[in-house]
C-alpha positions, -999 to +999 in steps of 0.1 A: -725+292-192-711+258-190-694+244-160-670+217-173-676+184-155-702+197-133-739+184-138-768+194-118-769+160-098-733+170-087-743+198-068-732+195-030-762+212-018-797+220-030-805+257-029-838+277-026-845+316-023-849+324+015-878+342+029-869+336+067-859+365+087-825+355+104-822+323+089-791+301+099-799+280+069-790+309+044-754+306+033-748+329+003-764+350-023-779+335-054-764+351-086-781+329-110-783+295-127-764+280-158-780+265-191-772+232-175-793+243-143-764+245-120-770+272-093-742+296-085-742+311-050-716+333-038-709+334+002-674+350+001-660+383-016-675+414-028-708+414-045-743+427-042-773+423-022-809+437-020-817+452+012-854+456+023-862+490+041-872+481+078-871+519+087-838+521+102-811+535+082-780+513+074-743+526+081-713+513+064-702+480+080-734+474+093-741+433+093-770+418+069-790+390+074-818+374+055-853+388+059-891+377+053-890+393+019-876+365-004-844+370-017-837+402+004-813+409+034-820+434+061-799+451+089-793+425+115-810+424+149-802+451+173-791+427+200-762+413+178-760+445+155-720+447+160-712+409+158-709+386+128-733+355+138-744+322+124-768+339+102-748+369+091-748+370+053-729+405+043-713+435+057-727+468+039-703+488+017-722+518+015-744+539+037-785+539+032-805+565+043-839+556+032-861+578+011-899+581+018-917+552+002-885+533-007-890+496-001-857+482-009-822+488-025-795+470-042-761+476-026-726+466-028-714+444+001-687+422+016-702+387+015-690+371+048-704+336+045-704+313+076 
């Protein structure tokens, strides 16, 4: 994929995959890199995220944030569960009832950006 007129040196921000729980620095979801080494990150609209099992089921509309597991989200902190915060990445579009031994699942979501 060639992004006409955009070179890697022209990217506005540098990106790396987050592995910090509730990071305010996480601003989107990595979706790939072009052959020209331009990173693509989505932060608004509908998309998919990988959600890690923290032992708590997820309901439709629950807010998701970054987790300690690189490249994965988790349900937002209990104290801010019902509010979009500066570390919120997405809202779940589907419920999750975790199965025994299930570590993570890819789900559709609404990316809410910051």
